KOLDRENNU-441050 format. One record per residue (C-alpha): residue number from 1; chain; x, y, z. Coordinates in Angstrom, 1 decimal. Example, Ala and Ser with C-alpha at 12.3 -4.5 7.8 and 13.67 -1.06 7.14 Angstrom:
// residues 2
{1,'A',{12.3,-4.5,7.8}};
{2,'A',{13.7,-1.1,7.1}};
END
This chain:
// residues 200
{1,'A',{16.6,-23.8,-10.0}};
{2,'A',{13.8,-24.2,-12.5}};
{3,'A',{11.2,-25.0,-9.8}};
{4,'A',{12.1,-21.8,-7.9}};
{5,'A',{12.1,-19.7,-11.2}};
{6,'A',{8.7,-21.1,-12.1}};
{7,'A',{7.2,-20.3,-8.7}};
{8,'A',{8.9,-16.9,-8.8}};
{9,'A',{7.5,-16.1,-12.3}};
{10,'A',{4.0,-16.9,-11.2}};
{11,'A',{4.2,-15.1,-7.8}};
{12,'A',{6.0,-12.1,-9.4}};
{13,'A',{3.4,-11.9,-12.2}};
{14,'A',{0.6,-11.8,-9.7}};
{15,'A',{2.4,-9.1,-7.7}};
{16,'A',{3.0,-7.0,-10.8}};
{17,'A',{-0.6,-7.2,-11.8}};
{18,'A',{-2.1,-6.5,-8.4}};
{19,'A',{0.3,-3.6,-7.7}};
{20,'A',{-0.5,-2.1,-11.1}};
{21,'A',{-4.2,-2.1,-10.2}};
{22,'A',{-3.4,-0.7,-6.7}};
{23,'A',{-1.4,2.1,-8.3}};
{24,'A',{-4.3,3.0,-10.5}};
{25,'A',{-6.7,3.0,-7.5}};
{26,'A',{-4.1,5.0,-5.5}};
{27,'A',{-3.9,7.6,-8.3}};
{28,'A',{-7.6,7.9,-8.3}};
{29,'A',{-7.6,8.3,-4.5}};
{30,'A',{-5.1,11.1,-4.8}};
{31,'A',{-7.2,12.9,-7.4}};
{32,'A',{-10.3,12.6,-5.2}};
{33,'A',{-8.3,13.8,-2.2}};
{34,'A',{-7.1,16.9,-4.0}};
{35,'A',{-10.7,17.5,-5.2}};
{36,'A',{-12.0,17.3,-1.7}};
{37,'A',{-9.4,19.7,-0.4}};
{38,'A',{-10.1,22.2,-3.1}};
{39,'A',{-13.9,21.9,-2.6}};
{40,'A',{-13.4,22.7,1.1}};
{41,'A',{-11.2,25.7,0.3}};
{42,'A',{-13.9,27.0,-1.9}};
{43,'A',{-16.8,26.5,0.6}};
{44,'A',{-14.7,27.7,3.5}};
{45,'A',{-13.1,30.9,2.1}};
{46,'A',{-15.4,31.8,-0.8}};
{47,'A',{-18.8,30.9,0.5}};
{48,'A',{-17.9,31.1,4.2}};
{49,'A',{-19.8,27.9,4.8}};
{50,'A',{-17.4,25.0,5.5}};
{51,'A',{-18.6,21.4,4.7}};
{52,'A',{-18.5,18.8,7.5}};
{53,'A',{-16.9,16.0,5.5}};
{54,'A',{-14.0,17.0,3.2}};
{55,'A',{-11.2,16.9,5.8}};
{56,'A',{-12.2,13.4,6.9}};
{57,'A',{-12.6,12.3,3.3}};
{58,'A',{-9.2,13.7,2.4}};
{59,'A',{-7.5,12.0,5.3}};
{60,'A',{-9.1,8.6,4.5}};
{61,'A',{-8.2,8.9,0.9}};
{62,'A',{-4.6,9.8,1.8}};
{63,'A',{-4.3,6.7,4.1}};
{64,'A',{-5.7,4.4,1.4}};
{65,'A',{-3.5,5.9,-1.3}};
{66,'A',{-0.4,5.2,0.9}};
{67,'A',{-1.5,1.7,1.6}};
{68,'A',{-2.0,0.9,-2.1}};
{69,'A',{1.1,2.6,-3.5}};
{70,'A',{3.8,1.9,-0.8}};
{71,'A',{4.1,-1.9,-1.8}};
{72,'A',{5.1,-0.8,-5.3}};
{73,'A',{7.9,1.3,-3.9}};
{74,'A',{9.0,-1.6,-1.8}};
{75,'A',{9.0,-4.0,-4.7}};
{76,'A',{10.9,-1.7,-7.1}};
{77,'A',{13.4,-0.3,-4.5}};
{78,'A',{11.8,3.1,-4.4}};
{79,'A',{12.3,3.7,-0.7}};
{80,'A',{15.2,5.7,0.6}};
{81,'A',{17.9,3.3,1.8}};
{82,'A',{21.3,3.4,3.4}};
{83,'A',{23.4,0.9,1.5}};
{84,'A',{26.9,1.9,2.6}};
{85,'A',{27.5,-1.3,4.5}};
{86,'A',{26.2,-3.7,1.8}};
{87,'A',{28.3,-1.9,-0.8}};
{88,'A',{31.4,-2.6,1.2}};
{89,'A',{30.7,-6.3,1.4}};
{90,'A',{31.6,-9.0,-1.1}};
{91,'A',{28.7,-10.5,-3.1}};
{92,'A',{27.9,-13.5,-1.0}};
{93,'A',{28.0,-11.7,2.5}};
{94,'A',{25.9,-8.9,0.9}};
{95,'A',{23.2,-11.4,-0.2}};
{96,'A',{23.2,-13.1,3.2}};
{97,'A',{22.7,-9.7,4.9}};
{98,'A',{19.9,-8.8,2.5}};
{99,'A',{18.3,-12.2,3.1}};
{100,'A',{18.5,-11.7,6.9}};
{101,'A',{17.0,-8.3,6.7}};
{102,'A',{14.1,-9.5,4.5}};
{103,'A',{13.4,-12.4,6.8}};
{104,'A',{13.3,-10.0,9.8}};
{105,'A',{11.0,-7.7,7.8}};
{106,'A',{8.7,-10.7,7.0}};
{107,'A',{8.4,-11.6,10.7}};
{108,'A',{7.7,-7.9,11.6}};
{109,'A',{5.0,-7.7,8.9}};
{110,'A',{3.3,-10.8,10.2}};
{111,'A',{3.1,-9.3,13.7}};
{112,'A',{2.0,-6.0,12.3}};
{113,'A',{-0.7,-7.6,10.2}};
{114,'A',{-2.1,-9.3,13.3}};
{115,'A',{-2.2,-6.0,15.1}};
{116,'A',{-3.8,-4.2,12.2}};
{117,'A',{-6.5,-6.8,11.7}};
{118,'A',{-7.2,-6.9,15.5}};
{119,'A',{-7.6,-3.1,15.3}};
{120,'A',{-9.9,-3.3,12.3}};
{121,'A',{-12.0,-6.0,14.0}};
{122,'A',{-12.3,-4.1,17.3}};
{123,'A',{-15.9,-3.3,18.4}};
{124,'A',{-15.2,0.3,19.3}};
{125,'A',{-14.9,1.6,15.8}};
{126,'A',{-17.6,4.3,15.5}};
{127,'A',{-19.5,5.5,12.5}};
{128,'A',{-17.9,8.3,10.6}};
{129,'A',{-20.1,11.3,11.3}};
{130,'A',{-18.5,13.5,8.6}};
{131,'A',{-18.7,10.9,5.8}};
{132,'A',{-22.2,9.8,6.9}};
{133,'A',{-23.2,13.5,6.5}};
{134,'A',{-21.9,13.3,2.9}};
{135,'A',{-24.3,10.3,2.3}};
{136,'A',{-27.2,12.3,3.7}};
{137,'A',{-26.4,15.5,1.9}};
{138,'A',{-25.8,13.8,-1.5}};
{139,'A',{-29.0,11.8,-1.2}};
{140,'A',{-27.3,8.5,-2.1}};
{141,'A',{-29.2,6.5,0.4}};
{142,'A',{-32.5,8.0,-0.6}};
{143,'A',{-31.8,7.4,-4.3}};
{144,'A',{-30.7,3.8,-3.8}};
{145,'A',{-33.2,3.1,-1.0}};
{146,'A',{-30.3,1.9,1.2}};
{147,'A',{-29.0,2.6,4.7}};
{148,'A',{-25.3,2.8,3.8}};
{149,'A',{-23.0,4.0,6.6}};
{150,'A',{-19.3,4.9,6.6}};
{151,'A',{-17.5,3.4,9.6}};
{152,'A',{-14.0,4.3,10.8}};
{153,'A',{-13.1,0.7,10.4}};
{154,'A',{-13.1,1.1,6.7}};
{155,'A',{-10.2,3.5,7.0}};
{156,'A',{-8.3,1.2,9.4}};
{157,'A',{-8.7,-1.7,7.0}};
{158,'A',{-6.1,0.1,4.8}};
{159,'A',{-3.4,-1.0,7.2}};
{160,'A',{-4.4,-4.7,6.9}};
{161,'A',{-4.4,-4.4,3.1}};
{162,'A',{-1.0,-2.7,3.2}};
{163,'A',{0.5,-5.5,5.3}};
{164,'A',{-0.9,-8.2,3.0}};
{165,'A',{0.6,-6.5,0.0}};
{166,'A',{3.9,-5.9,1.7}};
{167,'A',{4.0,-9.6,2.8}};
{168,'A',{3.5,-10.8,-0.8}};
{169,'A',{6.2,-8.5,-2.1}};
{170,'A',{8.6,-9.5,0.7}};
{171,'A',{8.1,-13.2,-0.1}};
{172,'A',{9.0,-12.5,-3.7}};
{173,'A',{12.1,-10.6,-2.7}};
{174,'A',{13.2,-13.4,-0.4}};
{175,'A',{12.9,-15.9,-3.2}};
{176,'A',{14.9,-13.6,-5.6}};
{177,'A',{17.6,-13.1,-3.0}};
{178,'A',{17.8,-16.8,-2.2}};
{179,'A',{18.0,-17.6,-5.9}};
{180,'A',{20.9,-15.2,-6.3}};
{181,'A',{22.6,-16.6,-3.3}};
{182,'A',{22.4,-20.2,-4.5}};
{183,'A',{22.8,-19.6,-8.2}};
{184,'A',{23.6,-16.3,-10.1}};
{185,'A',{22.3,-12.8,-10.2}};
{186,'A',{21.4,-13.0,-13.9}};
{187,'A',{18.9,-15.9,-13.2}};
{188,'A',{17.1,-13.9,-10.5}};
{189,'A',{17.2,-10.3,-11.5}};
{190,'A',{15.3,-7.6,-9.6}};
{191,'A',{11.9,-6.7,-11.1}};
{192,'A',{12.0,-3.8,-13.5}};
{193,'A',{10.1,-0.7,-12.4}};
{194,'A',{7.3,0.4,-14.7}};
{195,'A',{7.8,3.5,-16.7}};
{196,'A',{5.4,5.4,-14.5}};
{197,'A',{7.7,4.8,-11.5}};
{198,'A',{11.0,5.4,-13.4}};
{199,'A',{13.3,8.0,-11.8}};
{200,'A',{15.7,10.0,-14.0}};
END
């Protein structure tokens, strides 16, 4: 038991730290997304001169925000779930069912990561015309003396990152469930959600 608890403490600590950083970046992405939408509203309806990049930027930021925040919801049981059947089962069958579901989820995530990485690595991922226009209009490349370009692949990379984070969380949940199944619930309690994710 002590070996599993030690591994779980290290793995869970890494997950908690990484997901805290991801939530911070996700919050920043949400703020930037709102700013891009409001900026486009101002230019489109006040100045009657819509910019070519805010819609694409907002969409990319929304995708990355989801990829960085969803694993926290998975770890801290923040997703909507139907638990009528597990609640009807005795403790041990309930844990066996949870372990089976987590194992199936792990297998699905491995397959999905392969697909997401293959899509990210595909050669037919074109330059992002709207976001490249932002680089031109802002003068960033001229200021830095670079030839930076936004590619659609950078947006698709979010799905690979999402799958890696979900895989790490799923492995932790499997270890916790296995520990409860073999020993006791008190020795392998569920991770406590941070205050920022608490629901009244």
